[in-house]
C-alpha positions as CSV (number, residue, x, y, z in Angstrom):
1,X,-68.4,73.8,101.5
2,X,-70.6,74.3,98.5
3,X,-72.9,71.7,96.9
4,X,-70.6,71.1,94.0
5,X,-67.6,70.6,96.3
6,X,-69.6,68.2,98.3
7,X,-70.5,66.1,95.2
8,X,-66.9,66.2,94.1
9,X,-65.7,65.0,97.5
10,X,-68.4,62.2,97.5
11,X,-67.3,61.1,94.0
12,X,-63.7,60.9,95.2
13,X,-64.6,58.9,98.3
14,X,-66.6,56.4,96.2
15,X,-63.6,55.9,93.9
16,X,-61.3,55.0,96.8
17,X,-61.9,51.2,96.8
18,X,-61.1,51.0,93.1
19,X,-58.0,53.2,93.6
20,X,-56.8,51.1,96.5
21,X,-57.3,47.8,94.7
22,X,-55.3,49.1,91.7
23,X,-52.6,50.4,94.1
24,X,-52.5,47.1,95.9
25,X,-52.1,45.2,92.6
26,X,-49.3,47.5,91.5
27,X,-47.6,47.1,94.9
28,X,-47.8,43.3,94.6
29,X,-46.3,43.4,91.2
30,X,-43.5,45.6,92.5
31,X,-42.8,43.1,95.3
32,X,-42.7,40.2,92.8
33,X,-40.3,42.2,90.7
34,X,-38.1,42.9,93.7
35,X,-38.9,46.6,93.9
36,X,-39.7,46.6,97.6
37,X,-39.1,50.3,98.3
38,X,-41.4,51.2,95.5
39,X,-44.1,48.9,97.0
40,X,-43.6,50.5,100.5
41,X,-44.0,54.0,99.0
42,X,-47.2,53.0,97.1
43,X,-48.8,51.5,100.2
44,X,-47.7,54.4,102.4
45,X,-49.5,56.8,100.1
46,X,-52.5,54.5,99.9
47,X,-52.6,54.2,103.7
48,X,-52.6,58.0,103.9
49,X,-55.4,58.3,101.3
50,X,-57.5,55.8,103.2
51,X,-57.1,57.6,106.5
52,X,-57.9,61.0,104.9
53,X,-61.2,59.9,103.3
54,X,-62.1,57.3,105.9
55,X,-62.1,54.4,103.4
56,X,-64.0,51.1,104.1
57,X,-62.2,49.2,106.9
58,X,-61.7,46.1,104.7
59,X,-60.2,48.2,101.9
60,X,-57.9,50.0,104.3
61,X,-57.0,46.8,106.1
62,X,-55.9,45.2,102.8
63,X,-53.6,48.1,102.0
64,X,-52.0,47.8,105.5
65,X,-51.7,44.0,105.0
66,X,-49.7,44.6,101.8
67,X,-47.6,47.3,103.5
68,X,-46.8,44.7,106.2
69,X,-45.8,42.2,103.5
70,X,-43.4,44.8,102.0
71,X,-41.8,45.5,105.4
72,X,-41.3,41.7,105.9
73,X,-39.6,41.5,102.5
74,X,-37.1,44.0,103.7
75,X,-36.7,42.1,107.0
76,X,-36.2,38.8,105.3
77,X,-33.6,40.4,103.0
78,X,-31.6,41.2,106.1
79,X,-32.3,44.9,106.2
80,X,-33.1,45.0,109.8
81,X,-33.6,48.7,110.5
82,X,-36.1,51.0,108.8
83,X,-34.5,54.0,107.1
84,X,-35.6,57.5,108.0
85,X,-37.2,57.9,104.6
86,X,-39.2,54.7,104.9
87,X,-40.1,55.4,108.5
88,X,-41.7,58.8,107.9
89,X,-45.4,59.2,107.4
90,X,-46.7,55.7,106.7
91,X,-49.1,56.1,109.6
92,X,-48.9,52.4,110.7
93,X,-50.0,52.0,114.3
94,X,-51.5,55.5,114.6
95,X,-55.1,54.5,115.2
96,X,-56.2,55.4,118.7
97,X,-56.6,52.6,121.2
98,X,-54.3,49.9,122.4
99,X,-52.6,47.8,119.8
100,X,-52.5,44.0,119.9
101,X,-48.9,44.0,121.0
102,X,-49.5,46.2,124.0
103,X,-48.6,49.5,122.3
104,X,-50.6,52.7,122.6
105,X,-51.7,52.5,119.0
106,X,-49.8,55.7,118.1
107,X,-46.2,54.4,118.2
108,X,-45.2,55.2,114.6
109,X,-43.8,58.6,115.5
110,X,-41.8,57.5,118.5
111,X,-38.4,56.4,117.4
112,X,-39.7,55.5,114.0
113,X,-36.4,55.4,112.2
114,X,-35.0,53.0,114.9
115,X,-37.8,50.4,114.4
116,X,-37.0,47.2,112.7
117,X,-39.0,46.3,109.6
118,X,-40.6,43.4,111.5
119,X,-41.8,45.9,114.1
120,X,-43.2,48.2,111.4
121,X,-44.9,45.2,109.8
122,X,-46.6,44.5,113.2
123,X,-47.6,48.1,113.5
124,X,-49.3,48.0,110.1
125,X,-51.2,44.8,111.0
126,X,-52.2,46.2,114.3
127,X,-53.5,49.4,112.7
128,X,-55.5,47.3,110.2
129,X,-57.0,45.3,113.1
130,X,-57.8,48.3,115.1
131,X,-59.6,49.9,112.1
132,X,-61.7,46.8,111.6
133,X,-62.5,46.3,115.3
134,X,-64.3,49.6,115.3
135,X,-66.9,48.1,113.0
136,X,-66.7,44.5,114.2
137,X,-70.0,43.3,115.7
138,X,-71.9,46.5,115.0
139,X,-75.6,46.1,114.9
140,X,-77.3,46.5,111.6
141,X,-74.2,45.7,109.5
142,X,-75.2,44.1,106.2
143,X,-74.3,40.4,106.0
144,X,-71.9,40.9,103.1
145,X,-70.0,43.5,105.1
146,X,-69.9,41.3,108.2
147,X,-68.4,38.5,106.0
148,X,-65.8,40.9,104.4
149,X,-64.8,42.2,107.8
150,X,-64.4,38.7,109.2
151,X,-62.3,37.7,106.3
152,X,-60.1,40.7,106.5
153,X,-59.6,40.4,110.2
154,X,-58.8,36.7,109.9
155,X,-56.2,37.4,107.3
156,X,-54.6,40.1,109.5
157,X,-54.6,37.9,112.6
158,X,-53.1,35.0,110.6
159,X,-50.3,37.3,109.3
160,X,-49.6,38.5,112.8
161,X,-49.5,34.9,114.1
162,X,-46.8,34.0,111.5
163,X,-44.6,37.0,112.6
164,X,-44.9,36.0,116.2
165,X,-44.1,32.3,115.3
166,X,-40.9,33.4,113.4
167,X,-39.9,35.5,116.4
168,X,-40.3,32.4,118.7
169,X,-43.2,34.1,120.6
170,X,-45.4,31.0,120.5
171,X,-47.9,32.2,123.0
172,X,-48.9,35.2,120.9
173,X,-48.6,33.2,117.7
174,X,-51.1,30.7,118.9
175,X,-53.4,33.4,120.2
176,X,-53.3,35.3,116.9
177,X,-53.8,32.2,114.8
178,X,-56.8,31.0,117.0
179,X,-58.3,34.5,116.6
180,X,-57.9,34.1,112.8
181,X,-59.6,30.7,112.9
182,X,-62.5,32.3,114.8
183,X,-62.9,35.0,112.2
184,X,-62.7,32.5,109.3
185,X,-65.4,30.4,111.1
186,X,-67.6,33.5,111.1
187,X,-66.8,33.8,107.4
188,X,-67.7,30.1,106.9
189,X,-64.7,29.5,104.7
190,X,-63.5,25.9,105.3
191,X,-60.4,26.4,103.2
192,X,-59.2,29.3,105.3
193,X,-60.1,27.5,108.5
194,X,-58.3,24.3,107.7
195,X,-55.2,26.2,106.3
196,X,-55.0,28.2,109.5
197,X,-55.4,25.2,111.8
198,X,-52.5,23.7,109.8
199,X,-50.4,26.7,110.9
200,X,-51.5,26.3,114.5
201,X,-50.2,22.7,114.2
202,X,-47.0,23.9,112.6
203,X,-46.5,26.3,115.6
204,X,-46.8,23.4,118.0
205,X,-44.3,21.5,115.8
206,X,-41.9,24.5,116.1
207,X,-42.2,24.0,119.9
208,X,-41.7,20.2,119.6
209,X,-45.1,19.6,121.1
210,X,-45.9,16.8,118.7
211,X,-49.0,15.4,120.5
212,X,-50.7,18.9,120.5
213,X,-49.8,19.3,116.8
214,X,-51.4,15.9,116.0
215,X,-54.6,16.9,117.7
216,X,-54.8,20.1,115.6
217,X,-54.0,18.2,112.4
218,X,-56.9,15.8,113.1
219,X,-59.2,18.8,113.3
220,X,-57.7,20.2,110.1
221,X,-58.2,16.9,108.3
222,X,-61.9,16.8,109.2
223,X,-62.5,20.3,108.0
224,X,-60.3,20.0,104.8
225,X,-62.1,16.8,103.8
226,X,-65.1,18.9,102.6
227,X,-63.2,22.0,101.5
228,X,-62.9,23.3,98.0
229,X,-59.1,22.9,98.1
230,X,-59.2,19.5,99.7
231,X,-56.1,18.0,98.0
232,X,-53.9,21.0,98.5
233,X,-54.9,21.3,102.2
234,X,-54.6,17.6,103.0
235,X,-51.3,17.1,101.3
236,X,-49.9,19.6,103.8
237,X,-51.9,18.2,106.7
238,X,-50.6,14.6,106.2
239,X,-47.1,15.8,105.6
240,X,-47.1,17.6,108.9
241,X,-48.7,14.5,110.5
242,X,-45.9,12.4,109.2
243,X,-43.2,14.7,110.6
244,X,-44.9,14.5,114.0
245,X,-45.0,10.7,113.9
246,X,-41.4,10.6,112.9
247,X,-40.5,12.7,115.9
248,X,-42.5,10.3,118.1
249,X,-40.6,7.4,116.5
250,X,-43.7,6.0,114.9
251,X,-42.2,5.1,111.5
252,X,-45.0,2.8,110.3
253,X,-47.6,5.6,111.1
254,X,-45.4,8.2,109.4
255,X,-45.3,6.0,106.3
256,X,-49.1,5.8,106.2
257,X,-49.3,9.6,106.6
258,X,-46.8,10.2,103.9
259,X,-48.7,7.8,101.6
260,X,-51.8,10.0,102.1
261,X,-49.7,13.2,101.6
262,X,-48.4,11.8,98.4
263,X,-51.9,10.8,97.1
264,X,-53.2,14.3,97.7
265,X,-50.0,15.9,96.6
266,X,-50.1,14.2,93.3
267,X,-53.8,15.3,92.9
268,X,-52.9,19.0,93.4
269,X,-49.4,19.1,92.1
270,X,-47.7,19.9,95.5
271,X,-44.2,19.2,94.2
272,X,-42.5,19.8,97.6
273,X,-44.6,17.4,99.5
274,X,-44.4,14.8,96.7
275,X,-40.6,14.8,96.7
276,X,-40.5,14.7,100.5
277,X,-42.9,11.8,100.7
278,X,-41.3,9.8,98.0
279,X,-37.9,10.2,99.5
280,X,-39.1,9.1,103.0
281,X,-41.1,6.2,101.6
282,X,-38.2,4.9,99.6
283,X,-35.8,5.3,102.5
284,X,-38.0,3.4,104.9
285,X,-39.3,0.7,102.5
286,X,-37.9,-2.0,104.8
287,X,-40.3,-0.9,107.5
288,X,-43.4,-1.1,105.4
289,X,-46.3,-3.0,107.0
290,X,-47.6,-4.0,103.5
291,X,-47.1,-7.6,102.5
292,X,-45.4,-7.4,99.1
293,X,-46.3,-11.0,98.3
294,X,-50.0,-10.0,98.2
295,X,-49.3,-8.3,94.9
296,X,-47.5,-11.3,93.3
């Protein structure tokens, strides 16, 4: 390869992050507009580009995260099986090494057209994680790169945890979500830590393990109390806490939790939580522990 060709190639590689970010933004717009197949094709091409030029792991991981989102859109729309056209050549899961779901990391070409969209989403997330793991913990990595890597891996683990939870695979859901919490702790981002712990609690709630969920929510409350998005986080934390206490037949405690949820929900405009809290508080007014005569 001549000198000029080397410089041309280097210039193209340096342009990749900007190209990927533009492609990701376009794909997200396509998803918002309901053009899911278009988004999948965009991210499939972007994934191939990233693989070809060995893009930064955080950039490639972002593209795979959006590809996974697009597959999940298809799954949630009731389109269970991937078509042959969509299955070909997206490269998800083709990084060497074992994937998080026990695959061989190269399972995209084995029965690809028969995979569900959920499976393909997990393949994409696993590929992103495997790409990032190669660089995770490397000596001499600049601080900003370590932070970016931790954030990207945390996001990928959290997304994987949500898929496992929806599938009812609670063991893997909790494992992935706790790995996400660990990465967000490396990042030092309290908002992400608290939000993910809320999801850990929600997973326990799905299992009807109310005491375990309450324990997680106490931790989320401590962290969220000093987070940038305090009101948004705590409105959810206290709403979840109220649901747990209702399940444990502690209505007075649930009222206190919903009162807090409503306070924070009003501060951040969490319409769903506000409506939920107001309805419960009105319905259970007779069980209030507040002495109304004190306000007369």
